[in-house]
N, C-alpha and C positions, 0 to 999 in steps of 0.2 A: 739841688738848686735849679731853679727854672732857667730854660734857654730863652733869652731875651728876643729871639727871631719872632715877630708877628706879635709882640706883647707891648703892652701901653707902659710908655715911660712916665713917671710921675710928674716930670716936669710939665706935661701937656695939662695936666689938672691943676696944679698948684696944692697948696695945704687947704683951702677952704674949698675947693673943688673936690678933694679927696675925701673930706669930711662929709660933705653933703652927699657923695657917691655912696659911701658906705654906710650912711645912717639914714637915707632917706625913705627906706622901708620899715623903720623901727616904730612899733606901736606900743604904748605903755599900757600895763594889764593891771599893775597893783594900785588899790584905790590910794595909798600913801604917796604914790608919784603924781603930783601935782603938776608939775612942769617938768620936762626932761631936756633933751638937746635943742639948741636954738636960741639960749639966752646965755648971759654971763655966768649964771648958776643955775643948778636944779633947785626946784622947791619940793620939799618933803613935809609930809603931815602924819604922825604916827599916833596922834590922838592919845596922849598921855603916857604911851609906852617908853621905855628907856631904849635910847638910839644907841646901836653898836656899829663901831666902823673899824676898818683894819685895812691895811695896805701891804702889797708884796711887789718886790721888784725881781724881774727875772732877767738874765744877760746872757746873751750868747757866748758859749764856750765857758760859763761859769756854771749857770743853771741848764742849759741845754745845748745840744750839739746837733746841727741841723744836717749833719751826714746821716743820721738816722732817725730824728725827730720830724714827722710830716708836720707842715705847718698846720693843718686843720687840727691835728692832735695838740699841737702847742697852744692853740687858741682855747681850744677846749680846757686843757689841763690850766692854763694860765686864770681862767675865770674860776674853775672848780677849787683850786688850792685856797683861793682867796674866800670862798663860800665857806670853805671848811672852818676858817677862823672864827665865823658868826656862829656856825653850828656849834662849837667848841665852848662857845659861851652860853650855851642853852638857848640860843636864839634863832630867829628864821630870817634868813637873808631875802632882801627884797629889791635891792638896786646893787648896781656896779657903774663905776667908770673905767675907761681902758683907755691909757696912753701909751704909744709908741714912738721909738725912734728909730730910723732905719735908713739904710746907704741907698744910692744909686743902683746898686746891684739887684735891688727887688724891683720887678715891674708891678704893675696894678693887679695882675691876676694872682701874684702871689700874697698880697695883702688882702684881697678878696678872700683867700682860701684861710688865712689867720683868722678873719673876722667871722667867716663862715661856722668855723668850729667853736668861736667864743659865743656867736648867737644860738650854736646849737646847746651849748652850756646853760645859757640864759633860758632858752625854752624848757629846756628840761627841769631846771630847778625853779621855774616860775619867777625869773629876776627881770628888772628892767635894766636896760643899759641906757643912763641918762647923761653921759656926758664923758669927756676925756680930752686929749690933745694929741698932736702929732709934730714931730720934728725930724729934722735929719741928724743922723748919727755917724760919727766918724769910727766908732768902735763896734760896729755890728748891730744886730738887732737888739733893742732894748723895750721890754713890756713891763709897765705900771699898772696894776689894777688895784682899785680902791673899793671895796664892799661896804656896804651898809644893810644893817638889819635892825630888828627891834625884838624886845622880850618884855614881859611883864616884869616889874621891879623885884617880886619875890622868886622869879624863876632864874635869874642871872646866875650863871654858874661862873666863880673866880677860882684861879688856881689855888688862893689862899684860903679856901673854906674846909678842905679835909679836917676830918677829926680822928682823935686816936681810936683804933679800933675799926676804922671804916674799911669796908671791902674794897680792893683794887679790882676794878672792871675794865674790859676793853672790847670794843666791837671787832667782827671780822677776825682776819688772820693776819700776821705780820711777816715781814722779811722778803715778800715776794717783788717788791718795788726794787729792793737793792739787788736781789739776784737777777732780776729782769735786766738791771743795767749792766751787770757783769756779763750777761749773755749778749747784749748789743754791743757793747765795748769789744769783747772778743770777736764778733763779726766785723764790726768796723775795721779793726786792725787785720783780721785776714784779706779784706777787700782792698785795704790800702796796700797791701803786699801783692795781690793779684787781682785786679779789678774784674778779671774773667770768671772767678768764682763767687756764685750765688750766696747769700746769707743763708744759712741752716737754722731756720727758727721752727721747724715742723714739730709739732706737738707741743710747743711751749707757750701757746697763745696766751695763757692767763697770766704768767709773770711778765711777759713783755707787755700786755694790757696794763697790769698794775704799775709799770712806770711810765708808760706812753699816755694812759688814758684813766688814771685814778679816779674815783667817785667819793665826792664828799658825802658825809653821813648824815643827810636831813632825815633820812628814815628812823635813825635812832633817836633823834630830838622829837620826831613824832610818836615814837614807841614810848618814850617817858611819859608824855602826855596820856598817852592811853593807858599805861600802866599805874599812873598816877604817882610816879617817882621823880623825885627832884635831886639830881647830883649834887653832893656837898662841894666838890672840886671837879674840873675837867679840862682836857687840853686835848689838842688833836695831835697825833704821831706824824711828825713831820721830821723831826730829827733823829728819830730813834726811841723804842720804847724806854731804855735806861735815861737817857738824857731828859726825856720829856716828863718822866716819872719824878726825877730829880727837881724839875721845876716847880713840881707839886709840892715835893718836900720842902724845898726850900721857902717857898711863898707861905706853906702853912707851919713851918718849923716842926716838921714830923721826920720820924724814919720810916722804913717801909720794910716788909719782908715777902719777898717774891719767890715763886715757886716755879721753877724750870718746866717741871712737867705739865703745867697749866697753860703755859705761854702758846697760842693758837698759831700753827704753822701749817699752811697747806702742804699735802705730800708732794705735788710738783715743786714748791719752794724746797722743800726738804732734800728731794732726790737730786735737783739740779745744784743745790749748795755743796752736796756732796761730790758732785762730778766736778766742781770746781776747786775741791779741797778746802772748803769752808765749812765752819761749825754752823749749822742752821740756828742754833740758839743765838750766838753772836749776831748773825744776820738779822734776828728780829730785835735784839737788843740795841743795836748800834746802826742799822741799816738807813731807817728813815725813809720818808716819801710815801708812806702808807696811807697817811690821812684817816686813820681809823679814829675813834673816840677812846681816850683813856680817862677814866672817870672814877671817883670814890662815891659809894653811898653806904648809909649807916647800915649796920648788921640787921637791923629790923628790916629791913628791905630785901633780905635773902630770899625770901620764898616768891618774891616778885620777880627777881632776874635769874633765879637759878636755872629754870626751865626754859629760857630763851636761847635758841639755837645760834644765834647770831652775837651772843655776849657770852664771854668769858670771865669768870671769877680768878683771878690769877695770885692774888696775895691780899695783904692787908696792912693799913696804917699803923705803925708803933710811936712810942714816944721818941723824941728827938736823939736821946741818949743812946738808944738801943742800935742807932746806925742804920745803914743801908745794907740789906742782905739779899742773897740769892740762895735758895735751897736747892741743889742739884738734884738731878733726878735719881742718884744715889744716896741721898739724904745728906750729903756734905754742906757746909755752911760757909760760903765765900762772900768776902765783900763785893756788893754790887759796882760795877764800874760803867761809867758813861764814856763812850767813844764814838759819839754821833757826831754828825755834820757840823763844821765849824766854817762858816762862809768865809773867815781872814785865814786859815790855815793855807 
């Protein structure tokens, strides 16, 4: 947390002064952004494209802990997890709005750092910040981001579009964000017991970054265009591989067969999970916050995706009556269980 000495109290600016201060340098870059911040509503024109909209809410001490989450990282992550929802529809994100609720414990400089991270994400993903709101909060920091994007009608990928026999594919690797969270929580507890002990994160950069600064997979959507591949169904892995695959199964009224040995897990994730006494496969199935893209494609597309280094084929869709199965590395068949993130548990 910031030391308030020599920091700017938000009362000096007021709500409209804060908004003007944070947004005065914003320039719109997307042709679809006709009018951004400065009026009662933004004006967008997608010229016949299907418009995609998604909203996420992040609450202090529910979704993030400021004792180990830097504000710049938080701003970056808040934007990118929202953009991930647009890419999960096989669309391209183009605009965001950001609303925050904050208490008097935050000086202006802290909010600047939060917005700096958000604007870095906007710049990286070629997204315009076109509006939002600010308010006081009695319950800690609250962040709400709405993302807006577009796609051709015939390119939109829904959870309900999977077909029996479809290949189940996933980008990147899984479980790293969850294991990174366990590492950060461990170091937090050590620090709380003895503030003189410095966090020991040496050699664990990858999994810490997977938790603090995940990356939305716009590049995978662009790869689909390059390969001329249209996913039948898609979702981003936010709640855990099993939970999110179940969303596709439920929406498409199908079963699935998943192969444990095919699930992509980074060596650092695997080794650190073992250090914590955790099963790396369970971390991948139930951990969440990886923000990789989980999708199905017809078997006819096998030759197009099989040699893509960042895509793993991990199973296939079955008829609903066949259930949801996990084939272990030893060849045993287990019922696939979803134990992912539940916001109300």
